SEMAR-499315 format. One line per 3 residues: number of its first residue (from 0); for each residue x, y, z of C-alpha. Coordinates in Angstrom, 1 decimal, padded with zeros to 4 digits. Each point is the difference from the previous one (the first is absolute). Last residue first. Example, Ala and Ser with C-alpha at 12.3 -4.5 7.8 and 13.67 -1.06 7.14 Angstrom:
1) 013.7/-001.1/007.1 | -001.4/-003.4/000.7
This chain:
316) -037.9/-046.7/059.1 | 000.4/002.3/-003.0 | 002.9/-001.9/-001.4
313) 002.0/003.2/000.0 | -000.5/000.5/003.7 | -001.1/003.5/000.8
310) 002.6/002.3/001.5 | -001.5/003.2/001.3 | 001.8/-000.1/003.3
307) 003.1/-002.2/000.8 | 000.7/-003.0/002.2 | -002.4/000.9/002.8
304) -002.8/001.1/-002.3 | 000.4/-003.1/-002.1 | -000.3/-002.2/003.1
301) -003.2/001.7/001.1 | -001.6/000.0/-003.4 | 000.9/-003.6/-000.5
298) -001.7/-000.9/003.3 | -003.2/001.7/-001.1 | -000.3/-002.0/-003.2
295) 000.9/000.7/-003.6 | -002.3/000.1/-002.9 | -001.3/003.5/001.0
292) 003.6/001.4/000.1 | 000.7/-001.3/-003.4 | -003.3/001.4/-001.3
289) 000.8/003.3/001.6 | 003.4/000.2/-001.8 | -001.6/-001.0/-003.3
286) -002.7/002.7/000.4 | 002.6/002.6/000.9 | 002.0/-001.0/-003.0
283) -002.9/000.7/-002.3 | -001.0/003.2/001.7 | 003.6/001.5/-000.1
280) 002.0/-000.4/003.1 | 000.3/003.3/001.9 | 002.6/002.7/-000.3
277) -001.7/001.5/-003.1 | -003.4/000.0/001.8 | 001.5/001.8/003.0
274) 001.4/002.6/-002.4 | -003.5/000.5/-001.5 | -001.4/000.4/003.5
271) 002.6/002.6/000.8 | -001.0/001.9/-003.2 | -003.6/-000.2/001.1
268) 000.9/001.4/003.4 | 001.9/002.9/-001.5 | -002.9/000.8/-002.5
265) -002.5/-000.1/002.9 | 002.1/002.4/002.0 | 000.3/002.4/-003.0
262) -003.7/-000.1/-000.8 | -001.1/000.5/003.6 | -002.7/-002.5/001.1
259) 001.6/-002.0/002.8 | -002.2/-001.7/002.6 | 001.6/-001.0/003.3
256) -000.5/-002.6/002.6 | 003.0/000.0/002.3 | 001.1/-001.4/003.4
253) 000.0/-003.7/-000.8 | 000.3/000.6/-003.7 | -002.2/000.8/-003.0
250) 000.5/002.2/-003.1 | -003.0/000.8/-002.2 | 000.7/001.5/-003.4
247) -002.6/001.6/-002.2 | 000.1/000.1/-003.8 | -002.5/001.9/-002.2
244) -000.3/-001.2/-003.6 | -001.1/002.8/-002.3 | 001.7/-001.4/-003.1
241) -001.9/-003.3/000.1 | -001.3/-002.1/002.9 | -001.0/001.3/003.4
238) 000.9/-000.5/003.7 | 003.5/-001.3/-000.4 | 001.0/-001.2/003.5
235) 003.5/-000.2/001.2 | 000.4/-002.1/003.2 | 003.3/-000.1/001.9
232) 000.7/-002.1/003.1 | 002.9/-000.3/002.4 | 002.3/002.4/-001.8
229) 003.8/-000.3/000.6 | 000.3/-002.1/-003.2 | -000.6/003.0/-002.2
226) 003.3/-000.3/-001.9 | 001.6/-003.4/000.3 | 002.3/-001.7/002.5
223) 001.0/-003.5/-001.1 | -001.6/-001.4/-003.1 | 001.0/-003.5/001.1
220) -002.6/000.3/002.8 | -002.6/-000.3/-002.8 | -002.5/002.8/-000.9
217) -003.1/-002.1/-001.0 | -002.2/001.1/-002.8 | -003.7/-000.4/-000.8
214) -001.9/001.5/-002.9 | -003.8/-000.5/000.3 | -002.8/000.6/-002.5
211) 000.6/-003.2/-002.0 | 000.0/-002.2/003.1 | 002.5/-002.8/-000.1
208) 002.5/001.6/002.4 | -002.8/000.2/002.5 | -000.2/-003.8/000.1
205) 003.6/-000.2/001.1 | -000.7/002.6/002.7 | -002.8/-002.1/001.2
202) 002.2/-003.0/000.4 | 002.4/002.1/002.1 | -002.9/000.9/002.2
199) -001.1/-003.7/000.5 | 003.5/-000.9/001.0 | 000.1/002.9/002.4
196) -003.2/-000.8/001.8 | 000.9/-003.7/000.1 | 003.1/000.7/002.0
193) -001.9/002.6/002.1 | -002.1/-002.7/001.6 | 003.1/-001.9/001.2
190) 000.9/002.8/002.5 | 002.8/002.5/-000.5 | -001.9/002.9/-001.6
187) -001.0/001.7/-003.3 | 003.4/-001.1/-001.3 | 002.1/002.6/-001.9
184) 001.9/-001.8/-002.8 | -002.2/001.1/-002.9 | -000.2/003.6/001.3
181) 003.8/000.3/000.1 | -000.1/-000.6/-003.8 | -001.1/003.6/-000.3
178) -003.4/000.2/-001.9 | -000.8/002.0/-003.1 | -003.6/-000.1/-001.1
175) -001.4/001.5/-003.2 | -003.8/000.1/-000.2 | -002.6/000.5/-002.6
172) -003.4/-000.1/001.8 | -002.6/-001.9/-001.9 | -003.4/001.7/-000.5
169) -002.2/-001.9/-002.4 | 002.2/-002.3/-002.0 | 000.8/-002.3/002.9
166) 000.4/001.8/003.3 | 000.0/-003.3/002.0 | 003.5/-000.2/001.3
163) 001.3/003.6/000.0 | -003.3/001.8/000.2 | -001.2/-002.5/002.5
160) 002.9/000.7/002.4 | -001.8/003.0/001.6 | -002.8/-002.3/001.2
157) 002.6/-002.3/001.7 | 001.6/003.0/001.8 | -003.4/001.4/001.1
154) -001.0/-003.4/001.4 | 003.2/-000.4/001.9 | -000.3/003.5/001.5
151) -003.5/-000.9/001.2 | 001.1/-003.4/001.3 | 002.8/001.5/002.0
148) -002.3/002.7/001.3 | -002.4/-002.7/001.3 | 002.9/-001.8/001.7
145) 000.7/003.3/001.9 | 002.3/003.0/000.1 | 001.6/-000.4/-003.3
142) 003.6/001.2/-000.4 | 002.2/-002.6/001.9 | 002.2/-000.9/-003.0
139) -000.4/-003.6/001.0 | -003.8/-000.1/-000.5 | -000.2/002.1/-003.1
136) 002.9/-001.5/-001.8 | -001.0/-003.6/001.0 | -003.5/000.7/-001.4
133) 001.5/001.2/-003.3 | 002.1/-003.2/-000.3 | -003.1/-002.1/000.6
130) -002.1/001.9/-002.5 | 002.8/-000.2/-002.6 | 001.8/003.2/-000.8
127) 000.3/001.3/-003.5 | -001.8/003.3/000.3 | 001.5/000.6/003.4
124) 003.5/-000.2/-001.5 | 002.1/-002.5/002.0 | 001.5/001.6/003.0
121) 003.4/001.7/000.8 | 001.7/001.4/-003.1 | -003.1/000.8/-002.1
118) -000.2/002.0/-003.2 | -003.3/000.6/-001.8 | -000.9/001.6/-003.4
115) -003.8/000.1/-000.6 | -002.2/000.6/-003.0 | -003.5/001.2/-000.9
112) -000.7/001.4/003.4 | -003.5/000.6/001.4 | 000.0/-002.8/002.5
109) 003.5/001.0/001.0 | -001.2/003.5/000.8 | -002.5/-001.5/002.5
106) 002.7/-002.2/001.6 | 002.4/002.9/000.2 | -002.6/002.2/001.8
103) -000.5/-002.8/002.6 | 003.7/-000.2/000.3 | 000.1/003.6/001.2
100) -001.4/-001.0/003.4 | -001.6/-003.2/001.0 | -002.5/-002.4/-001.4
97) -003.8/000.2/000.0 | -003.0/-001.6/-001.7 | -003.4/001.6/000.5
94) -000.2/002.9/-002.5 | -003.3/001.8/-000.3 | 000.8/003.3/001.8
91) 003.4/000.4/-001.8 | -001.7/-000.6/-003.3 | -002.4/002.9/000.6
88) 002.9/002.2/001.0 | 001.9/-000.8/-003.2 | -003.0/000.5/-002.2
85) -000.6/003.4/001.7 | 003.6/001.1/-000.7 | -000.3/-001.1/-003.6
82) -003.1/002.1/-000.4 | 001.9/003.0/001.4 | 002.8/-000.7/-002.4
79) -002.4/000.0/-003.0 | -001.6/003.2/001.3 | 003.4/001.7/000.2
76) 000.8/-001.1/-003.6 | -003.2/001.6/-001.3 | 000.5/003.2/002.0
73) 003.6/000.6/-001.2 | 002.8/-000.3/002.6 | 001.6/003.2/001.2
70) 002.1/-001.7/002.7 | -001.6/001.9/002.9 | -003.5/-000.6/-001.3
67) 000.8/-003.7/-000.6 | 001.2/-000.2/003.6 | -003.4/001.4/001.2
64) -002.0/-002.5/-002.0 | 002.2/-002.9/001.0 | -000.4/001.0/003.7
61) -003.8/000.1/-000.4 | -000.1/-003.4/-001.8 | 001.7/-001.7/002.9
58) 003.6/-001.1/-000.5 | 000.6/-003.5/001.3 | 003.0/-001.0/001.9
55) 003.2/-001.9/-000.9 | -000.3/000.8/-003.7 | 003.4/001.6/-000.1
52) -001.5/003.4/-000.9 | -002.5/-000.2/002.8 | 002.7/-001.0/002.5
49) 002.1/003.0/-001.1 | -002.8/002.4/000.3 | -001.0/-001.2/003.4
46) 003.6/000.1/001.2 | 000.4/003.6/-001.0 | -002.7/000.7/002.6
43) -003.3/001.7/-000.7 | -001.4/003.4/-000.8 | -000.9/-001.1/-003.5
40) 001.9/002.9/-001.6 | 002.7/-000.3/002.7 | 000.4/-003.7/-000.8
37) 000.3/000.7/-003.8 | 002.7/002.6/000.7 | 001.9/-002.4/002.2
34) -000.2/-002.7/-002.6 | 001.6/002.4/-002.5 | -001.7/001.6/-002.9
31) 001.5/000.5/-003.5 | -003.4/-000.7/-001.7 | 001.5/-003.0/-001.8
28) 001.2/-001.3/003.3 | -003.4/000.3/001.5 | -001.7/-001.6/-003.0
25) 002.4/-003.0/000.0 | -000.5/-000.5/003.8 | -003.8/000.2/-000.4
22) 000.1/-002.5/-002.8 | 002.2/-002.4/002.0 | -002.3/000.3/002.9
19) -003.1/-000.7/-002.1 | 001.6/-003.0/-001.7 | 001.4/-001.4/003.3
16) -003.3/000.5/001.8 | -001.9/-001.8/-002.8 | 002.5/-002.8/-000.1
13) -000.2/-000.4/003.8 | -003.8/000.2/-000.1 | -000.2/-002.7/-002.6
10) 000.4/-002.5/002.8 | 002.2/-000.9/002.9 | -001.2/002.0/003.0
7) 002.6/001.5/002.4 | 001.4/-001.3/003.2 | 002.2/002.3/002.1
4) 003.4/-001.3/000.5 | 000.9/-001.8/003.2 | -000.3/-003.4/-001.6
1) 003.2/000.7/-002.1 | -000.2/-001.4/-003.5
């Protein structure tokens, strides 16, 4: 994440803000009101309404009350939303851990999600990264401003991973990861230290294929161009189980952090993800491929890359 972005708390506040903002947006649209009309009603800027609906700023109880009046919301529902606003504000006051920008909202939504679909074309998925790999990402990507921030980001990432690796029967996160083969070949750096970092990371991917709650697929070079490969990172979060599942998409790139919530857009992205999965090695073949890579050494990777990408030796050495 870019260090210039404004830090926001990482806690239930982001989920509460998102829930409240999403509800206010739904109510506004149901009432046939535009953002401009809501802004005139509150005597504020359009940007304030937009940020409240996107969960990027809190909505005080007074504003919630006034918007509910404009939208014709029944008193009982109005009181519930005002209470939600107060809870969000209280959580905002008590939170101590910070990370930047919209990603703080993503982290909080992820903590609520029942399942995750993730595509990565540049880095290993954050939920599968080893501690040493994650540290290299933070340090070499130039985002954190200090060593303390690196440690803070690292702790947040390791804590997030518990639902993948330590979820057990209590609260496991079901996850489907698709990784472009390019990620396997990308070294963290050119010094000897990064050699061990990459080997350790590949070993962890192999272990991930053994988890009951994880589906892992590699899109090989042999697949050629495939639909959706222009994306840097895609995360689709299912926030609830059952027929009322709500899906949110987070798109990330060097210049972009974007939440997508529209039904048609989510459907399009989900279809692209399905096509990526079809282009990728199936989970069983992915595991075999990763195990062959893990059994080899760094020199074999280098020679294999120069002679032809995505070709693992049949003897697995």
